[in-house]
gemmi code that builds the backbone of each chain (N, CA, C; Angstrom):
import gemmi

chains = {
    "A": [
        ("LYS", (9.789, -17.148, 3.850), (8.429, -17.282, 3.352), (7.650, -16.015, 3.703)),
        ("ASN", (6.945, -15.481, 2.682), (6.189, -14.271, 2.889), (5.068, -14.530, 3.877)),
        ("GLN", (4.762, -13.509, 4.689), (3.724, -13.680, 5.690), (2.329, -13.636, 5.086)),
        ("VAL", (2.210, -13.067, 3.901), (0.940, -12.997, 3.183), (1.185, -13.527, 1.775)),
        ("GLU", (0.552, -14.617, 1.449), (0.728, -15.260, 0.150), (-0.540, -15.083, -0.676)),
        ("GLN", (-0.352, -14.628, -1.908), (-1.499, -14.439, -2.794), (-1.369, -15.326, -4.017)),
        ("SER", (-2.502, -15.820, -4.477), (-2.506, -16.631, -5.683), (-3.802, -16.405, -6.454)),
        ("PRO", (-3.793, -16.545, -7.780), (-2.597, -16.729, -8.585), (-1.775, -15.444, -8.667)),
        ("GLN", (-0.533, -15.558, -9.058), (0.313, -14.374, -9.185), (-0.255, -13.443, -10.234)),
        ("SER", (-0.728, -14.030, -11.330), (-1.337, -13.229, -12.381), (-2.374, -14.064, -13.126)),
        ("LEU", (-3.331, -13.390, -13.709), (-4.318, -14.080, -14.517), (-4.908, -13.130, -15.544)),
        ("ILE", (-5.334, -13.739, -16.631), (-5.973, -13.002, -17.715), (-7.395, -13.520, -17.839)),
        ("ILE", (-8.355, -12.612, -17.848), (-9.751, -13.028, -17.955), (-10.457, -12.199, -19.025)),
        ("LEU", (-11.492, -12.776, -19.578), (-12.281, -12.086, -20.587), (-13.240, -11.109, -19.906)),
        ("GLU", (-13.425, -9.998, -20.539), (-14.376, -8.995, -20.049), (-15.742, -9.642, -19.827)),
        ("GLY", (-16.328, -9.346, -18.675), (-17.637, -9.898, -18.368), (-17.594, -11.149, -17.519)),
        ("LYS", (-16.442, -11.781, -17.466), (-16.307, -13.012, -16.676), (-15.997, -12.677, -15.217)),
        ("ASN", (-16.179, -13.682, -14.370), (-15.870, -13.541, -12.944), (-14.497, -14.130, -12.643)),
        ("CYS", (-13.912, -13.713, -11.537), (-12.666, -14.341, -11.098), (-12.557, -14.227, -9.583)),
        ("THR", (-11.745, -15.115, -9.013), (-11.542, -15.122, -7.565), (-10.061, -15.144, -7.263)),
        ("LEU", (-9.662, -14.250, -6.388), (-8.260, -14.135, -5.976), (-8.138, -14.645, -4.538)),
        ("GLN", (-7.031, -15.313, -4.254), (-6.848, -15.925, -2.941), (-5.736, -15.238, -2.143)),
        ("CYS", (-5.931, -15.230, -0.836), (-4.928, -14.661, 0.076), (-4.858, -15.536, 1.319)),
        ("ASN", (-3.673, -16.051, 1.616), (-3.442, -16.808, 2.842), (-2.406, -16.061, 3.672)),
        ("TYR", (-2.630, -16.003, 4.972), (-1.697, -15.258, 5.811), (-1.310, -16.087, 7.027)),
        ("THR", (-0.189, -15.723, 7.632), (0.292, -16.463, 8.802), (0.467, -15.563, 10.023)),
        ("VAL", (0.382, -14.250, 9.839), (0.680, -13.338, 10.938), (-0.403, -13.380, 12.016)),
        ("SER", (-0.005, -13.029, 13.216), (-0.920, -12.947, 14.356), (-0.306, -12.038, 15.415)),
        ("PRO", (-1.095, -11.530, 16.341), (-2.554, -11.619, 16.402), (-3.210, -10.735, 15.352)),
        ("PHE", (-4.261, -11.263, 14.807), (-4.957, -10.649, 13.691), (-5.824, -9.486, 14.147)),
        ("SER", (-5.808, -8.402, 13.376), (-6.701, -7.271, 13.646), (-7.726, -7.126, 12.528)),
        ("ASN", (-7.239, -6.938, 11.314), (-8.165, -6.890, 10.190), (-7.430, -7.191, 8.885)),
        ("LEU", (-8.209, -7.422, 7.855), (-7.641, -7.735, 6.542), (-8.260, -6.797, 5.526)),
        ("ARG", (-7.407, -6.229, 4.695), (-7.857, -5.305, 3.674), (-7.456, -5.781, 2.285)),
        ("TRP", (-8.293, -5.503, 1.341), (-7.956, -5.680, -0.058), (-7.837, -4.287, -0.686)),
        ("TYR", (-6.734, -4.108, -1.418), (-6.505, -2.858, -2.120), (-6.399, -3.142, -3.618)),
        ("LYS", (-6.783, -2.163, -4.414), (-6.573, -2.208, -5.856), (-5.489, -1.187, -6.193)),
        ("GLN", (-4.477, -1.659, -6.918), (-3.409, -0.752, -7.313), (-3.289, -0.734, -8.827)),
        ("ASP", (-3.670, 0.367, -9.430), (-3.464, 0.545, -10.859), (-1.993, 0.806, -11.122)),
        ("THR", (-1.551, 0.492, -12.315), (-0.143, 0.656, -12.676), (0.297, 2.102, -12.466)),
        ("GLY", (1.386, 2.277, -11.731), (1.917, 3.604, -11.497), (1.117, 4.451, -10.532)),
        ("ARG", (0.219, 3.859, -9.803), (-0.601, 4.599, -8.835), (-0.468, 3.970, -7.455)),
        ("GLY", (-0.972, 4.675, -6.454), (-0.968, 4.122, -5.117), (-2.150, 3.194, -4.904)),
        ("PRO", (-2.081, 2.326, -3.917), (-3.194, 1.407, -3.635), (-4.434, 2.151, -3.145)),
        ("VAL", (-5.588, 1.655, -3.540), (-6.867, 2.219, -3.116), (-7.649, 1.129, -2.407)),
        ("SER", (-8.185, 1.447, -1.230), (-8.886, 0.454, -0.431), (-10.190, 0.003, -1.088)),
        ("LEU", (-10.399, -1.317, -1.098), (-11.655, -1.887, -1.603), (-12.536, -2.358, -0.452)),
        ("THR", (-11.964, -3.179, 0.421), (-12.726, -3.715, 1.548), (-11.809, -3.827, 2.762)),
        ("ILE", (-12.428, -3.833, 3.915), (-11.705, -4.087, 5.159), (-12.595, -4.944, 6.037)),
        ("MET", (-12.027, -6.030, 6.578), (-12.814, -6.967, 7.374), (-12.121, -7.272, 8.682)),
        ("THR", (-12.905, -7.298, 9.749), (-12.388, -7.684, 11.044), (-12.615, -9.175, 11.271)),
        ("PHE", (-12.201, -9.637, 12.434), (-12.250, -11.059, 12.764), (-13.661, -11.631, 12.634)),
        ("SER", (-14.661, -10.829, 13.005), (-16.033, -11.340, 13.068), (-16.780, -11.263, 11.739)),
        ("GLU", (-16.160, -10.669, 10.732), (-16.837, -10.501, 9.445), (-16.408, -11.584, 8.473)),
        ("ASN", (-17.374, -12.237, 7.843), (-17.089, -13.311, 6.902), (-17.090, -12.848, 5.456)),
        ("THR", (-17.869, -11.820, 5.181), (-17.969, -11.340, 3.821), (-18.288, -9.854, 3.809)),
        ("LYS", (-17.756, -9.195, 2.793), (-18.041, -7.773, 2.629), (-17.978, -7.438, 1.151)),
        ("SER", (-18.939, -6.643, 0.719), (-19.005, -6.297, -0.704), (-18.785, -4.817, -0.932)),
        ("ASN", (-18.230, -4.519, -2.085), (-18.052, -3.142, -2.531), (-18.302, -3.146, -4.028)),
        ("GLY", (-19.548, -2.926, -4.388), (-19.912, -2.980, -5.808), (-19.732, -4.389, -6.339)),
        ("ARG", (-18.929, -4.518, -7.384), (-18.709, -5.834, -7.994), (-17.615, -6.626, -7.291)),
        ("TYR", (-17.061, -6.077, -6.236), (-16.027, -6.765, -5.473), (-16.636, -7.350, -4.195)),
        ("THR", (-16.393, -8.630, -3.961), (-16.855, -9.278, -2.740), (-15.680, -10.000, -2.094)),
        ("ALA", (-15.402, -9.634, -0.855), (-14.305, -10.271, -0.128), (-14.868, -11.213, 0.913)),
        ("THR", (-14.173, -12.313, 1.139), (-14.544, -13.243, 2.195), (-13.361, -13.422, 3.131)),
        ("LEU", (-13.654, -13.820, 4.341), (-12.597, -14.030, 5.322), (-12.935, -15.233, 6.182)),
        ("ASP", (-11.986, -16.132, 6.322), (-12.065, -17.228, 7.281), (-10.878, -17.063, 8.222)),
        ("ALA", (-11.139, -16.439, 9.358), (-10.045, -16.136, 10.289), (-9.493, -17.394, 10.947)),
        ("ASP", (-10.293, -18.463, 10.949), (-9.807, -19.707, 11.551), (-8.727, -20.346, 10.699)),
        ("THR", (-8.964, -20.357, 9.412), (-7.978, -20.940, 8.495), (-7.025, -19.900, 7.940)),
        ("LYS", (-7.242, -18.637, 8.305), (-6.392, -17.530, 7.860), (-6.375, -17.429, 6.335)),
        ("GLN", (-7.568, -17.425, 5.783), (-7.706, -17.330, 4.338), (-8.720, -16.252, 3.987)),
        ("SER", (-8.462, -15.590, 2.888), (-9.398, -14.605, 2.378), (-9.450, -14.726, 0.865)),
        ("SER", (-10.552, -14.287, 0.299), (-10.664, -14.266, -1.157), (-11.314, -12.959, -1.587)),
        ("LEU", (-11.029, -12.585, -2.815), (-11.672, -11.420, -3.414), (-12.278, -11.873, -4.728)),
        ("HIS", (-13.589, -11.734, -4.833), (-14.303, -12.159, -6.028), (-14.691, -10.928, -6.839)),
        ("ILE", (-14.345, -10.960, -8.102), (-14.722, -9.871, -9.012), (-15.810, -10.394, -9.942)),
        ("THR", (-16.928, -9.737, -9.921), (-18.074, -10.157, -10.727), (-18.171, -9.320, -11.999)),
        ("ALA", (-18.472, -9.972, -13.096), (-18.702, -9.272, -14.373), (-17.580, -8.285, -14.645)),
        ("SER", (-16.386, -8.816, -14.802), (-15.191, -7.978, -14.894), (-15.285, -6.950, -16.023)),
        ("GLN", (-14.646, -5.822, -15.785), (-14.580, -4.745, -16.767), (-13.109, -4.459, -17.064)),
        ("LEU", (-12.874, -3.817, -18.184), (-11.492, -3.513, -18.578), (-10.783, -2.707, -17.493)),
        ("SER", (-11.537, -1.868, -16.808), (-10.945, -1.032, -15.755), (-10.557, -1.826, -14.509)),
        ("ASP", (-10.931, -3.093, -14.463), (-10.532, -3.932, -13.336), (-9.091, -4.406, -13.469)),
        ("SER", (-8.489, -4.183, -14.633), (-7.091, -4.570, -14.826), (-6.218, -3.795, -13.846)),
        ("ALA", (-5.576, -4.519, -12.950), (-4.798, -3.884, -11.888), (-4.146, -4.975, -11.052)),
        ("SER", (-3.400, -4.545, -10.047), (-2.874, -5.473, -9.055), (-3.742, -5.372, -7.818)),
        ("TYR", (-4.136, -6.505, -7.276), (-4.981, -6.532, -6.082), (-4.137, -7.041, -4.923)),
        ("ILE", (-4.016, -6.208, -3.918), (-3.098, -6.481, -2.823), (-3.863, -6.800, -1.552)),
        ("CYS", (-3.480, -7.883, -0.923), (-4.062, -8.310, 0.349), (-3.141, -7.799, 1.459)),
        ("VAL", (-3.709, -7.116, 2.432), (-2.912, -6.518, 3.505), (-3.528, -6.894, 4.844)),
        ("VAL", (-2.714, -7.405, 5.754), (-3.205, -7.814, 7.065), (-2.631, -6.895, 8.145)),
        ("LEU", (-3.506, -6.351, 8.962), (-3.092, -5.567, 10.130), (-3.006, -6.521, 11.307)),
        ("TYR", (-1.858, -6.542, 11.969), (-1.669, -7.495, 13.058), (-0.787, -6.883, 14.133)),
        ("GLY", (-0.743, -7.569, 15.264), (0.156, -7.135, 16.329), (-0.079, -5.685, 16.733)),
        ("ASN", (1.017, -4.974, 16.939), (0.975, -3.578, 17.363), (0.883, -2.680, 16.132)),
        ("ASN", (-0.268, -2.756, 15.456), (-0.502, -1.926, 14.271), (0.542, -2.132, 13.181)),
        ("ARG", (0.940, -3.374, 12.993), (1.866, -3.695, 11.916), (1.066, -4.154, 10.698)),
        ("LEU", (1.578, -3.831, 9.524), (0.930, -4.246, 8.285), (1.806, -5.257, 7.557)),
        ("ALA", (1.187, -6.319, 7.075), (1.877, -7.304, 6.235), (1.219, -7.280, 4.865)),
        ("PHE", (2.029, -7.081, 3.840), (1.521, -6.945, 2.471), (1.785, -8.203, 1.667)),
        ("GLY", (0.798, -8.594, 0.858), (1.040, -9.609, -0.144), (1.675, -8.979, -1.372)),
        ("LYS", (2.142, -9.829, -2.292), (2.780, -9.308, -3.498), (1.768, -8.865, -4.540)),
        ("GLY", (0.522, -9.254, -4.325), (-0.521, -8.830, -5.237), (-0.896, -9.889, -6.258)),
        ("ASN", (-2.130, -9.823, -6.705), (-2.604, -10.624, -7.831), (-2.713, -9.671, -9.018)),
        ("GLN", (-1.978, -9.955, -10.070), (-2.022, -9.101, -11.256), (-3.137, -9.586, -12.175)),
        ("VAL", (-4.155, -8.774, -12.330), (-5.317, -9.147, -13.153), (-5.296, -8.335, -14.440)),
        ("VAL", (-5.462, -9.028, -15.548), (-5.573, -8.365, -16.847), (-6.904, -8.786, -17.459)),
        ("VAL", (-7.748, -7.834, -17.734), (-9.050, -8.092, -18.353), (-8.944, -7.717, -19.819)),
        ("ILE", (-9.284, -8.671, -20.682), (-9.183, -8.424, -22.116), (-10.572, -8.413, -22.753)),
        ("PRO", (-10.740, -7.635, -23.800), (-12.079, -7.540, -24.414), (-12.434, -8.811, -25.180)),
    ],
    "B": [
        ("GLY", (-13.840, 11.900, 1.002), (-13.059, 10.953, 1.774), (-11.640, 11.413, 1.953)),
        ("ALA", (-10.921, 10.695, 2.790), (-9.539, 11.054, 3.082), (-8.673, 10.929, 1.831)),
        ("VAL", (-7.828, 11.926, 1.654), (-6.959, 11.939, 0.486), (-5.534, 12.227, 0.915)),
        ("VAL", (-4.620, 11.489, 0.331), (-3.198, 11.722, 0.544), (-2.589, 12.095, -0.798)),
        ("SER", (-1.918, 13.213, -0.823), (-1.316, 13.710, -2.052), (0.194, 13.550, -1.983)),
        ("GLN", (0.780, 13.064, -3.049), (2.218, 12.852, -3.096), (2.780, 13.594, -4.304)),
        ("HIS", (3.922, 14.232, -4.090), (4.502, 15.032, -5.160), (6.026, 14.979, -5.084)),
        ("PRO", (6.762, 14.880, -6.188), (6.240, 14.740, -7.545), (5.835, 13.304, -7.840)),
        ("SER", (5.208, 13.085, -8.968), (4.791, 11.735, -9.331), (5.906, 10.996, -10.058)),
        ("TRP", (6.814, 11.758, -10.669), (7.904, 11.106, -11.417), (9.128, 12.018, -11.398)),
        ("VAL", (10.252, 11.428, -11.077), (11.502, 12.183, -11.058), (12.570, 11.396, -11.812)),
        ("ILE", (13.237, 12.084, -12.706), (14.400, 11.512, -13.383), (15.563, 12.456, -13.114)),
        ("CYS", (16.645, 11.932, -12.562), (17.769, 12.814, -12.265), (19.087, 12.052, -12.319)),
        ("LYS", (20.150, 12.806, -12.279), (21.474, 12.224, -12.396), (21.929, 11.624, -11.070)),
        ("SER", (22.814, 10.670, -11.166), (23.390, 10.058, -9.977), (24.104, 11.111, -9.139)),
        ("GLY", (23.906, 11.054, -7.828), (24.524, 12.010, -6.929), (23.591, 13.121, -6.497)),
        ("THR", (22.475, 13.242, -7.185), (21.496, 14.271, -6.853), (20.687, 13.848, -5.632)),
        ("SER", (20.269, 14.827, -4.835), (19.346, 14.550, -3.743), (17.930, 14.898, -4.194)),
        ("VAL", (16.994, 14.053, -3.865), (15.612, 14.212, -4.328), (14.671, 14.250, -3.134)),
        ("LYS", (13.789, 15.237, -3.122), (12.816, 15.349, -2.037), (11.430, 14.992, -2.536)),
        ("ILE", (10.737, 14.149, -1.779), (9.366, 13.745, -2.107), (8.459, 14.224, -0.974)),
        ("GLU", (7.338, 14.827, -1.353), (6.403, 15.336, -0.349), (5.162, 14.466, -0.254)),
        ("CYS", (4.662, 14.337, 0.949), (3.432, 13.588, 1.192), (2.537, 14.452, 2.065)),
        ("ARG", (1.338, 14.736, 1.577), (0.414, 15.593, 2.302), (-0.920, 14.901, 2.529)),
        ("SER", (-1.452, 15.037, 3.730), (-2.823, 14.612, 3.987), (-3.688, 15.846, 3.752)),
        ("LEU", (-4.625, 15.742, 2.814), (-5.325, 16.929, 2.345), (-6.513, 17.341, 3.208)),
        ("ASP", (-7.210, 16.401, 3.802), (-8.400, 16.784, 4.557), (-8.446, 16.161, 5.940)),
        ("PHE", (-7.294, 15.726, 6.415), (-7.242, 15.224, 7.780), (-5.823, 15.395, 8.295)),
        ("GLN", (-5.681, 15.355, 9.600), (-4.368, 15.490, 10.206), (-3.774, 14.111, 10.462)),
        ("ALA", (-2.521, 13.988, 10.198), (-1.856, 12.696, 10.331), (-0.620, 12.844, 11.201)),
        ("THR", (-0.719, 12.391, 12.447), (0.452, 12.453, 13.315), (1.500, 11.439, 12.883)),
        ("THR", (1.044, 10.446, 12.164), (1.959, 9.407, 11.696), (1.745, 9.157, 10.215)),
        ("MET", (2.822, 9.153, 9.483), (2.790, 8.782, 8.067), (3.818, 7.686, 7.838)),
        ("PHE", (3.642, 6.991, 6.755), (4.495, 5.843, 6.476), (5.088, 5.971, 5.082)),
        ("TRP", (6.333, 5.552, 4.956), (6.998, 5.570, 3.656), (7.323, 4.144, 3.245)),
        ("TYR", (6.928, 3.822, 2.001), (7.143, 2.489, 1.457), (7.963, 2.582, 0.175)),
        ("ARG", (8.549, 1.453, -0.134), (9.276, 1.320, -1.390), (8.721, 0.075, -2.076)),
        ("GLN", (8.521, 0.154, -3.373), (7.959, -0.972, -4.094), (8.734, -1.217, -5.373)),
        ("PHE", (9.257, -2.427, -5.512), (9.899, -2.841, -6.750), (8.865, -3.561, -7.605)),
        ("PRO", (9.109, -3.622, -8.926), (8.126, -4.239, -9.823), (7.721, -5.637, -9.366)),
        ("LYS", (6.424, -5.871, -9.351), (5.835, -7.161, -9.006), (6.182, -7.616, -7.595)),
        ("GLN", (6.493, -6.659, -6.737), (6.826, -6.995, -5.361), (5.864, -6.308, -4.395)),
        ("SER", (5.898, -6.772, -3.142), (5.087, -6.143, -2.102), (5.603, -4.744, -1.800)),
        ("LEU", (4.731, -3.958, -1.200), (5.206, -2.702, -0.624), (6.071, -3.050, 0.584)),
        ("MET", (7.229, -2.403, 0.675), (8.115, -2.652, 1.804), (8.198, -1.390, 2.653)),
        ("LEU", (7.824, -1.523, 3.912), (7.867, -0.366, 4.797), (9.316, 0.051, 5.021)),
        ("MET", (9.594, 1.323, 4.764), (10.934, 1.849, 4.986), (11.034, 2.500, 6.363)),
        ("ALA", (10.034, 3.326, 6.671), (10.110, 4.089, 7.914), (8.743, 4.629, 8.284)),
        ("THR", (8.593, 4.907, 9.561), (7.396, 5.543, 10.093), (7.756, 6.963, 10.478)),
        ("SER", (7.036, 7.892, 9.913), (7.307, 9.304, 10.136), (6.398, 9.834, 11.236)),
        ("ASN", (6.979, 10.385, 12.274), (6.226, 10.874, 13.416), (6.320, 12.398, 13.503)),
        ("GLU", (5.171, 13.052, 13.576), (5.135, 14.503, 13.627), (5.843, 15.012, 14.876)),
        ("GLY", (6.802, 15.873, 14.668), (7.492, 16.502, 15.780), (8.580, 15.668, 16.429)),
        ("SER", (8.845, 14.512, 15.891), (9.905, 13.691, 16.465), (10.613, 12.913, 15.359)),
        ("LYS", (11.614, 12.155, 15.758), (12.399, 11.425, 14.765), (11.607, 10.282, 14.160)),
        ("ALA", (11.939, 9.997, 12.924), (11.303, 8.872, 12.248), (11.848, 7.556, 12.787)),
        ("THR", (11.038, 6.530, 12.654), (11.453, 5.185, 13.044), (11.726, 4.396, 11.776)),
        ("TYR", (12.962, 3.934, 11.618), (13.359, 3.249, 10.396), (13.305, 1.733, 10.582)),
        ("GLU", (12.931, 1.053, 9.500), (12.941, -0.396, 9.514), (14.373, -0.892, 9.388)),
        ("GLN", (14.563, -2.111, 9.812), (15.901, -2.701, 9.769), (16.408, -2.738, 8.339)),
        ("GLY", (17.633, -2.314, 8.170), (18.255, -2.337, 6.850), (18.075, -1.063, 6.060)),
        ("VAL", (17.286, -0.130, 6.549), (17.080, 1.139, 5.844), (18.019, 2.182, 6.445)),
        ("GLU", (18.834, 2.790, 5.582), (19.821, 3.765, 6.054), (19.169, 5.108, 6.354)),
        ("LYS", (19.181, 5.493, 7.592), (18.536, 6.745, 7.977), (19.251, 7.963, 7.409)),
        ("ASP", (20.556, 7.855, 7.181), (21.290, 8.986, 6.612), (21.083, 9.090, 5.106)),
        ("LYS", (20.624, 8.015, 4.519), (20.366, 7.988, 3.094), (18.958, 8.492, 2.794)),
        ("PHE", (18.037, 8.084, 3.627), (16.627, 8.449, 3.440), (16.199, 9.327, 4.618)),
        ("LEU", (16.286, 10.627, 4.409), (15.980, 11.585, 5.463), (14.490, 11.881, 5.482)),
        ("ILE", (13.892, 11.769, 6.652), (12.462, 12.006, 6.783), (12.229, 13.172, 7.740)),
        ("ASN", (11.356, 14.072, 7.309), (10.992, 15.224, 8.118), (9.476, 15.343, 8.157)),
        ("HIS", (8.917, 15.295, 9.349), (7.459, 15.398, 9.503), (7.191, 16.678, 10.276)),
        ("ALA", (7.245, 17.799, 9.574), (7.256, 19.107, 10.211), (5.886, 19.575, 10.667)),
        ("SER", (4.835, 19.042, 10.081), (3.489, 19.473, 10.464), (2.558, 18.275, 10.441)),
        ("LEU", (1.333, 18.491, 10.883), (0.366, 17.394, 10.959), (-0.163, 16.966, 9.593)),
        ("THR", (0.216, 17.685, 8.555), (-0.279, 17.328, 7.223), (0.824, 17.119, 6.200)),
        ("LEU", (2.084, 17.172, 6.623), (3.169, 17.074, 5.650), (4.341, 16.261, 6.184)),
        ("SER", (4.741, 15.289, 5.404), (5.979, 14.556, 5.665), (6.792, 14.568, 4.381)),
        ("THR", (8.112, 14.682, 4.508), (8.964, 14.646, 3.323), (10.006, 13.553, 3.470)),
        ("LEU", (10.313, 12.945, 2.337), (11.372, 11.941, 2.250), (12.418, 12.479, 1.287)),
        ("THR", (13.645, 12.601, 1.755), (14.730, 13.055, 0.889), (15.703, 11.910, 0.670)),
        ("VAL", (15.850, 11.528, -0.582), (16.836, 10.512, -0.951), (18.129, 11.258, -1.242)),
        ("THR", (19.100, 11.111, -0.375), (20.335, 11.889, -0.500), (21.341, 11.169, -1.390)),
        ("SER", (22.031, 11.943, -2.210), (23.046, 11.411, -3.106), (22.550, 10.118, -3.769)),
        ("ALA", (21.469, 10.272, -4.492), (20.813, 9.093, -5.072), (21.687, 8.413, -6.120)),
        ("HIS", (21.600, 7.082, -6.163), (22.304, 6.272, -7.137), (21.310, 5.388, -7.879)),
        ("PRO", (21.718, 4.819, -9.000), (20.775, 4.007, -9.790), (20.046, 2.933, -8.976)),
        ("GLU", (20.699, 2.366, -7.986), (20.039, 1.319, -7.194), (18.915, 1.871, -6.306)),
        ("ASP", (18.856, 3.196, -6.188), (17.758, 3.805, -5.438), (16.507, 3.981, -6.298)),
        ("SER", (16.651, 3.713, -7.577), (15.500, 3.827, -8.478), (14.410, 2.864, -8.029)),
        ("SER", (13.224, 3.389, -7.835), (12.125, 2.561, -7.333), (10.850, 3.394, -7.314)),
        ("PHE", (9.789, 2.774, -6.848), (8.506, 3.459, -6.680), (8.320, 3.687, -5.183)),
        ("TYR", (8.262, 4.946, -4.784), (8.140, 5.296, -3.374), (6.708, 5.747, -3.094)),
        ("ILE", (6.106, 5.156, -2.078), (4.708, 5.458, -1.755), (4.597, 5.858, -0.289)),
        ("CYS", (3.818, 6.882, -0.023), (3.560, 7.258, 1.362), (2.117, 6.925, 1.724)),
        ("SER", (1.855, 6.822, 2.990), (0.479, 6.595, 3.430), (0.268, 7.254, 4.774)),
        ("ALA", (-0.991, 7.456, 5.102), (-1.354, 8.036, 6.387), (-2.656, 7.404, 6.834)),
        ("ARG", (-2.810, 7.329, 8.127), (-4.024, 6.742, 8.673), (-4.905, 7.845, 9.235)),
        ("ASP", (-6.175, 7.795, 8.890), (-7.136, 8.790, 9.337), (-7.688, 8.350, 10.683)),
        ("TRP", (-7.303, 9.067, 11.733), (-7.680, 8.667, 13.077), (-8.950, 9.367, 13.563)),
        ("ARG", (-9.697, 10.007, 12.669), (-10.915, 10.681, 13.105), (-11.926, 9.654, 13.594)),
        ("PRO", (-12.959, 10.088, 14.353), (-13.981, 9.169, 14.879), (-14.505, 8.238, 13.797)),
        ("GLY", (-14.640, 6.985, 14.170), (-15.020, 5.997, 13.173), (-13.792, 5.232, 12.754)),
        ("GLY", (-12.687, 5.612, 13.329), (-11.432, 4.964, 12.990), (-11.265, 3.659, 13.726)),
        ("GLY", (-10.074, 3.279, 14.006), (-9.809, 1.975, 14.582), (-9.644, 0.986, 13.464)),
        ("ASN", (-10.655, 0.890, 12.628), (-10.553, 0.004, 11.486), (-10.396, 0.768, 10.187)),
        ("GLN", (-10.115, 2.041, 10.286), (-9.954, 2.812, 9.063), (-8.708, 2.355, 8.322)),
        ("PRO", (-8.828, 2.212, 7.011), (-7.651, 1.783, 6.258), (-6.653, 2.914, 6.148)),
        ("GLN", (-5.443, 2.559, 5.839), (-4.468, 3.581, 5.513), (-4.789, 4.104, 4.115)),
        ("HIS", (-4.559, 5.379, 3.958), (-4.782, 6.012, 2.659), (-3.423, 6.262, 2.026)),
        ("PHE", (-3.286, 5.797, 0.816), (-2.002, 5.873, 0.144), (-1.954, 7.027, -0.839)),
        ("GLY", (-0.768, 7.595, -0.957), (-0.534, 8.536, -2.032), (-0.405, 7.780, -3.342)),
        ("ASP", (-0.291, 8.513, -4.430), (-0.197, 7.894, -5.745), (1.222, 7.484, -6.111)),
        ("GLY", (2.145, 7.688, -5.203), (3.495, 7.211, -5.425), (4.368, 8.162, -6.227)),
        ("THR", (5.656, 7.978, -6.087), (6.646, 8.744, -6.857), (7.590, 7.748, -7.504)),
        ("ARG", (7.647, 7.821, -8.821), (8.584, 6.935, -9.521), (9.904, 7.668, -9.652)),
        ("LEU", (10.917, 7.125, -9.027), (12.248, 7.734, -9.029), (13.172, 6.947, -9.940)),
        ("SER", (13.717, 7.638, -10.918), (14.661, 7.017, -11.850), (15.976, 7.772, -11.790)),
        ("ILE", (17.018, 7.085, -11.401), (18.337, 7.699, -11.279), (19.214, 7.196, -12.431)),
        ("LEU", (19.733, 8.143, -13.191), (20.526, 7.786, -14.370), (22.012, 7.662, -14.023)),
    ],
}
model = gemmi.Model(1)
for chain_id, residues in chains.items():
    chain = gemmi.Chain(chain_id)
    for i, (resn, *xyz) in enumerate(residues, 1):
        res = gemmi.Residue()
        res.name, res.seqid = resn, gemmi.SeqId(i, " ")
        for name, pos in zip(("N", "CA", "C"), xyz):
            atom = gemmi.Atom()
            atom.name, atom.element = name, gemmi.Element(name[0])
            atom.pos, atom.b_iso = gemmi.Position(*pos), 0.0
            res.add_atom(atom)
        chain.add_residue(res)
    model.add_chain(chain)
structure = gemmi.Structure()
structure.add_model(model)
structure.setup_entities()
């Protein structure tokens, strides 16, 4: 079982609509959780990073939440744009600077 | 902001060829860089940790003689896939962490990846 589970695996949304991506993790001890955006054929780009004490963090139209007690995080995309089509990867830093990667949420925004 | 440059972005070569991929931190020094491999619709899988001036640390199951890593300076790490075969075809990504003040929670910065296709 993967240490970082993301859902849904993929989704298609209409331009202008909102969507929420989920990330559940099991690794510990927890240091921080990051959401990355990975465009096809490119490297991941950091969107947000949250520590144990942070519940929410925004970066433009992206808002991430974290519940460290239940080990859950979400990434909300507001008013989606065509350029939001990408894979969104949840990454948890834990232990001795170890990273656990989710498989990503594949988002396709259609006009 | 911190930038990691990876070169080349795409390589197509014959089976048996050795391929070198470069990873550079452009505006910061990186004593440690990381090499990942990513298959379609899969997570990034850490292959090895590249340490400046010393031997790389390989993850379990990764052949060190197959994937040679050299971290010769604080801004450059190279990954050489030796005698590449079709099963080595994948997307290889490097990353580095910016340890300048304000760090601790600084994210890793990823290169744009190298797509390796072995015929």
